[in-house]
C-alpha positions as YAML, in Angstrom:
chain: A
units: angstrom
residues:
- id: 1
  name: MET
  ca: [34.89, 12.92, 3.21]
- id: 2
  name: THR
  ca: [32.88, 11.58, -0.09]
- id: 3
  name: THR
  ca: [30.22, 9.67, -0.03]
- id: 4
  name: VAL
  ca: [28.75, 7.74, -2.78]
- id: 5
  name: LYS
  ca: [25.21, 6.91, -3.82]
- id: 6
  name: PRO
  ca: [24.06, 4.35, -6.69]
- id: 7
  name: ILE
  ca: [21.15, 5.65, -8.55]
- id: 8
  name: LEU
  ca: [19.69, 3.07, -10.80]
- id: 9
  name: SER
  ca: [17.85, 3.89, -14.00]
- id: 10
  name: SER
  ca: [15.55, 2.30, -15.85]
- id: 11
  name: PHE
  ca: [16.60, 3.79, -18.89]
- id: 12
  name: PRO
  ca: [19.64, 2.48, -21.25]
- id: 13
  name: TYR
  ca: [22.22, 4.50, -22.20]
- id: 14
  name: THR
  ca: [21.76, 6.41, -25.49]
- id: 15
  name: ASN
  ca: [24.14, 8.64, -27.52]
- id: 16
  name: PRO
  ca: [22.73, 10.81, -29.61]
- id: 17
  name: SER
  ca: [25.74, 11.53, -31.64]
- id: 18
  name: SER
  ca: [25.61, 7.52, -32.69]
- id: 19
  name: PRO
  ca: [23.06, 6.50, -35.36]
- id: 20
  name: PRO
  ca: [20.06, 3.88, -34.50]
- id: 21
  name: ARG
  ca: [21.35, 0.48, -34.05]
- id: 22
  name: HIS
  ca: [18.75, -2.14, -35.68]
- id: 23
  name: SER
  ca: [16.60, -3.68, -32.94]
- id: 24
  name: ARG
  ca: [18.13, -6.87, -32.19]
- id: 25
  name: ILE
  ca: [21.40, -5.72, -31.66]
- id: 26
  name: SER
  ca: [20.29, -2.93, -29.17]
- id: 27
  name: ASN
  ca: [18.13, -5.58, -27.39]
- id: 28
  name: GLN
  ca: [21.07, -7.71, -26.54]
- id: 29
  name: ARG
  ca: [23.05, -4.64, -25.47]
- id: 30
  name: LYS
  ca: [20.37, -2.88, -23.21]
- id: 31
  name: ARG
  ca: [21.21, -2.92, -19.32]
- id: 32
  name: THR
  ca: [20.91, -1.13, -16.71]
- id: 33
  name: ARG
  ca: [23.13, 1.46, -16.05]
- id: 34
  name: VAL
  ca: [23.96, 2.70, -12.39]
- id: 35
  name: LEU
  ca: [23.95, 6.30, -11.95]
- id: 36
  name: VAL
  ca: [26.74, 7.77, -9.16]
- id: 37
  name: ALA
  ca: [26.04, 11.10, -7.13]
- id: 38
  name: CYS
  ca: [28.80, 11.95, -4.98]
- id: 39
  name: SER
  ca: [28.66, 14.31, -2.30]
- id: 40
  name: SER
  ca: [32.35, 15.52, -0.43]
- id: 41
  name: ASN
  ca: [32.13, 16.69, 3.02]
- id: 42
  name: ASP
  ca: [35.44, 18.10, 3.70]
- id: 43
  name: THR
  ca: [36.01, 20.53, 6.35]
- id: 44
  name: GLY
  ca: [37.34, 22.73, 3.69]
- id: 45
  name: SER
  ca: [34.04, 23.50, 1.99]
- id: 46
  name: SER
  ca: [31.32, 25.85, 3.01]
- id: 47
  name: PRO
  ca: [30.54, 26.01, 6.65]
- id: 48
  name: GLN
  ca: [27.31, 24.00, 7.44]
- id: 49
  name: ASN
  ca: [24.58, 24.12, 10.02]
- id: 50
  name: PRO
  ca: [25.89, 21.00, 12.38]
- id: 51
  name: GLU
  ca: [21.62, 19.63, 12.99]
- id: 52
  name: GLY
  ca: [21.77, 19.39, 8.93]
- id: 53
  name: ASP
  ca: [20.55, 21.08, 6.18]
- id: 54
  name: GLU
  ca: [16.40, 22.68, 7.62]
- id: 55
  name: LYS
  ca: [14.77, 21.98, 4.14]
- id: 56
  name: THR
  ca: [16.44, 18.23, 4.82]
- id: 57
  name: GLN
  ca: [15.15, 18.55, 8.40]
- id: 58
  name: ASP
  ca: [11.37, 19.75, 7.21]
- id: 59
  name: LEU
  ca: [11.23, 17.48, 5.07]
- id: 60
  name: LEU
  ca: [12.58, 14.44, 7.37]
- id: 61
  name: ALA
  ca: [9.99, 15.86, 9.79]
- id: 62
  name: LYS
  ca: [7.18, 15.63, 7.38]
- id: 63
  name: ILE
  ca: [7.57, 12.30, 5.79]
- id: 64
  name: ALA
  ca: [7.34, 10.82, 9.74]
- id: 65
  name: HIS
  ca: [4.44, 12.35, 10.20]
- id: 66
  name: LEU
  ca: [2.98, 11.25, 7.44]
- id: 67
  name: GLN
  ca: [3.89, 8.00, 8.68]
- id: 68
  name: ALA
  ca: [2.52, 8.35, 12.25]
- id: 69
  name: GLN
  ca: [-0.62, 9.38, 10.15]
- id: 70
  name: LYS
  ca: [-0.93, 6.40, 7.87]
- id: 71
  name: VAL
  ca: [0.15, 4.59, 10.88]
- id: 72
  name: ARG
  ca: [-3.17, 5.54, 12.86]
- id: 73
  name: LEU
  ca: [-4.99, 5.37, 9.63]
- id: 74
  name: THR
  ca: [-4.75, 1.76, 8.95]
- id: 75
  name: ASP
  ca: [-5.02, 0.87, 13.11]
- id: 76
  name: TYR
  ca: [-8.53, 2.81, 12.47]
- id: 77
  name: LEU
  ca: [-9.51, 0.97, 9.32]
- id: 78
  name: ASP
  ca: [-8.59, -2.14, 11.31]
- id: 79
  name: GLU
  ca: [-10.86, -1.50, 13.79]
- id: 80
  name: ARG
  ca: [-13.70, -0.53, 11.83]
- id: 81
  name: SER
  ca: [-12.98, -3.41, 9.30]
- id: 82
  name: ALA
  ca: [-13.21, -5.92, 12.98]
- id: 83
  name: TYR
  ca: [-16.28, -4.01, 14.02]
- id: 84
  name: LEU
  ca: [-17.80, -4.60, 10.52]
- id: 85
  name: THR
  ca: [-17.00, -8.18, 10.14]
- id: 86
  name: GLN
  ca: [-18.77, -8.65, 13.54]
- id: 87
  name: PHE
  ca: [-21.67, -6.93, 12.59]
- id: 88
  name: ALA
  ca: [-22.56, -8.80, 9.95]
- id: 89
  name: GLU
  ca: [-21.80, -12.09, 11.62]
- id: 90
  name: GLU
  ca: [-24.20, -11.04, 14.00]
- id: 91
  name: ALA
  ca: [-26.66, -9.98, 11.26]
- id: 92
  name: ASN
  ca: [-26.20, -13.22, 9.41]
- id: 93
  name: THR
  ca: [-26.85, -15.17, 12.79]
- id: 94
  name: GLU
  ca: [-29.76, -13.27, 13.39]
- id: 95
  name: PHE
  ca: [-31.00, -13.81, 9.96]
- id: 96
  name: ASP
  ca: [-30.72, -17.67, 10.37]
- id: 97
  name: ALA
  ca: [-32.76, -17.42, 13.90]
- id: 98
  name: ILE
  ca: [-35.46, -15.70, 11.68]
- id: 99
  name: ALA
  ca: [-35.36, -18.04, 9.33]
- id: 100
  name: GLU
  ca: [-35.82, -21.20, 11.83]
- id: 101
  name: ASP
  ca: [-38.69, -19.59, 13.14]
- id: 102
  name: THR
  ca: [-40.45, -18.91, 9.89]
- id: 103
  name: LEU
  ca: [-40.37, -22.36, 9.11]
- id: 104
  name: LYS
  ca: [-41.31, -23.70, 11.89]
- id: 105
  name: GLY
  ca: [-44.19, -21.44, 11.93]
- id: 106
  name: LEU
  ca: [-44.73, -22.68, 8.38]
- id: 107
  name: ASP
  ca: [-44.82, -26.24, 9.29]
- id: 108
  name: GLN
  ca: [-46.96, -25.84, 12.59]
- id: 109
  name: ALA
  ca: [-49.74, -23.88, 9.64]
- id: 110
  name: GLU
  ca: [-49.10, -26.66, 7.56]
- id: 111
  name: GLU
  ca: [-50.08, -29.49, 10.36]
- id: 112
  name: ARG
  ca: [-53.40, -27.44, 11.28]
- id: 113
  name: VAL
  ca: [-54.17, -27.09, 7.71]
- id: 114
  name: GLY
  ca: [-53.45, -30.62, 7.05]
- id: 115
  name: PHE
  ca: [-55.22, -31.51, 10.10]
- id: 116
  name: TRP
  ca: [-58.80, -30.10, 8.68]
- id: 117
  name: PHE
  ca: [-58.68, -31.64, 5.33]
- id: 118
  name: ARG
  ca: [-57.52, -35.12, 6.31]
...
């Protein structure tokens, strides 16, 4: 059985034997080319490991491991972000309370000082 995988190329096809074209004409004719990679899985071909290619399996295992680490790291960062957000909100609340207490103290001091100078 033959499998076909399309591979998109962002580079325009250029023929080294053809002379360069005018830029207006070449811009109109630029198109994305599709390259096709084929592989044959005929039974008559060389014997293969039933589990697949070892390098491919190792790469897939590494990819799975990296994805698992990425998920754990993302979860950790989300947790830390939530903690820091909560910490900042609590700090803002505490600063607001300190500011209110300070303003009350200043108002009381102003009343006492104003009482002496009336």
